[in-house]
C-alpha positions in Angstrom: 117.1 463.8 161.0 120.6 463.1 159.8 122.9 465.7 158.4 121.8 466.4 154.8 123.3 468.0 151.8 122.4 468.3 148.1 124.2 467.3 145.0 124.0 469.0 141.6 123.4 466.9 138.5 122.1 467.8 135.1 118.3 467.9 134.5 118.7 464.9 132.3 120.4 462.9 135.0 117.8 464.0 137.6 115.0 462.9 135.2 116.7 459.6 134.7 117.1 459.0 138.4 113.5 459.8 138.9 112.5 457.2 136.3 114.8 454.6 137.9 113.5 455.4 141.4 109.9 455.1 140.3 110.6 451.8 138.5 112.2 450.4 141.6 109.6 451.7 144.0 112.0 454.0 145.8 113.2 457.6 145.9 116.1 459.3 144.2 117.6 459.8 147.7 117.4 456.1 148.5 118.7 455.2 145.0 121.8 457.4 145.4 122.4 456.2 149.0 122.2 452.6 147.8 124.7 453.3 145.1 127.1 455.0 147.5 126.8 452.2 150.1 126.9 449.4 147.6 130.2 450.2 146.0 133.5 449.8 147.8 136.1 452.6 147.9 139.6 451.8 146.7 140.7 451.6 150.3 137.9 449.1 151.2 138.7 447.1 148.1 142.4 446.9 149.0 141.5 445.9 152.5 139.3 443.0 151.2 142.0 441.9 148.8 144.6 441.8 151.7 142.2 439.8 153.8 141.6 437.4 151.0 145.4 437.0 150.5 145.8 436.3 154.2 143.0 433.7 154.2 144.5 432.0 151.1 147.9 432.0 152.7 146.5 430.4 155.9 144.5 427.8 154.0 147.1 427.0 151.4 150.2 427.6 153.4 151.5 430.0 150.7 150.6 433.2 149.1 149.2 433.0 145.6 151.6 434.1 142.8 151.0 437.4 141.0 150.0 435.4 138.0 147.4 433.5 139.9 146.1 436.8 141.4 145.9 438.4 138.0 143.9 435.4 136.6 141.5 435.5 139.6 141.0 439.3 139.1 140.3 438.8 135.4 137.8 436.1 136.2 136.0 438.3 138.8 135.9 441.2 136.3 134.4 439.0 133.6 131.8 437.6 136.1 131.0 441.2 137.2 130.6 442.3 133.6 128.3 439.4 132.9 126.3 440.2 136.0 126.0 443.9 135.0 124.8 443.0 131.5 122.3 440.5 132.9 120.8 443.2 135.1 120.5 445.6 132.3 
């Protein structure tokens, strides 16, 4: 068995996690593990962004401008917000 630990949450949060887990046919443990594994850390996000810049530079022969990057980030944020609201 892997190393284990416990986390403390309010009773209300525990109850909500239990309902969510039941609805998804899983356990609270699996639900929390999926959450932790499914979200990148800031370091992982920065690494992905740097890889994307390098790929764009290779494909385009130039690095995107800060303005182009900001527009792309805004688009991705809006798409993510739409996806989050559609899942709700």
